[in-house]
C-alpha positions in Angstrom: 113.1 100.9 126.6 110.0 98.7 126.2 110.5 95.3 124.7 108.0 93.3 122.7 106.6 90.0 124.0 108.6 88.1 121.5 111.8 89.8 122.6 111.0 89.0 126.3 110.2 85.4 125.5 113.0 84.5 123.2 115.8 86.9 124.2 116.0 88.2 120.6 116.9 91.8 120.2 118.9 94.1 118.0 120.9 91.3 116.5 117.8 89.5 115.2 116.4 92.8 113.8 119.7 93.6 112.0 119.9 90.1 110.6 116.3 90.4 109.4 117.1 93.8 107.8 120.2 92.4 106.0 118.5 89.3 104.7 115.4 91.2 103.6 117.6 93.7 101.7 119.7 91.0 100.1 116.7 88.9 99.0 114.9 91.9 97.5 117.9 92.9 95.4 119.2 89.5 94.4 115.8 88.0 93.5 114.8 90.9 91.3 116.3 89.5 88.0 114.5 86.2 88.5 111.2 88.1 89.3 111.6 90.1 86.2 112.1 86.9 84.1 109.0 85.5 85.7 107.0 88.6 84.9 108.3 88.6 81.3 107.3 84.9 80.9 103.7 85.7 82.1 103.1 89.3 81.1 105.8 91.6 79.7 108.9 93.5 81.0 110.4 96.7 79.6 113.8 96.4 78.1 115.9 99.6 78.2 116.3 101.0 74.7 114.5 98.1 73.1 110.8 97.7 73.8 109.3 94.8 75.8 110.4 91.2 76.6 107.5 88.8 76.2 107.4 85.1 76.8 109.8 82.5 78.2 112.2 83.0 75.3 113.0 86.5 76.4 113.2 85.8 80.1 117.0 86.1 80.1 116.7 89.5 78.4 114.3 90.6 81.1 116.7 89.5 83.9 119.5 91.5 82.3 117.2 94.5 82.0 116.4 94.2 85.7 120.1 94.3 86.4 120.3 97.5 84.4 117.5 99.0 86.4 119.1 97.9 89.7 122.4 99.7 88.7 120.6 102.8 87.4 119.0 103.4 90.8 116.3 100.9 91.8 118.8 98.8 93.7 119.2 101.1 96.8 115.5 101.7 96.9 114.7 98.0 96.9 117.4 97.3 99.5 115.9 99.9 101.9 112.4 98.6 101.3 113.5 95.0 101.7 115.3 95.8 105.0 112.2 97.6 106.3 110.0 94.6 105.3 112.3 92.2 107.0 112.3 94.2 110.2 108.5 94.7 110.2 107.8 91.0 109.6 110.3 90.0 112.3 108.8 92.4 114.8 105.3 91.3 114.1 105.7 87.6 113.8 108.7 86.7 115.9 110.5 83.4 115.3 112.1 82.3 112.0 113.2 85.8 111.4 115.6 84.9 108.5 113.0 82.8 106.6 110.3 85.4 106.9 112.7 88.2 106.0 113.8 86.4 102.8 110.1 85.7 101.9 109.2 89.4 102.4 112.2 90.4 100.2 111.2 88.0 97.5 107.6 89.2 97.6 108.8 92.8 97.4 111.0 92.0 94.4 108.0 90.4 92.6 105.8 93.4 93.3 108.5 95.8 92.1 108.9 93.9 88.9 105.2 93.9 88.3 104.9 97.6 89.0 107.8 98.3 86.6 106.2 96.2 83.9 102.8 98.0 84.3 103.9 101.5 84.8 106.9 101.8 82.5 106.4 102.3 78.8 108.7 101.0 76.1 111.9 103.0 75.6 
């Protein structure tokens, strides 16, 4: 098996990649309600069975709506994408695997919230 230059120089291997995957997945799922609240404060966010949340006053409603979306089926998809993002960032950049994985997961959560706000109509 061929090892990357980062693995040869630092001794990191499968454990670092697994840690990156776990942290990326956790960050993507756990940050999503906060990302939804941020999107609602700036743009809008669809509330299930209720229309849109707009403005800072409805940020809590947007966060709770994001929890609903996570439970309905977006959660596992975000977890897999966050794990993949964490592994990719770790393999490409090397050191500080946990921090980079968390940053990738947070960015993915924000992109997912923006996509949901732009592509989903009101219920």
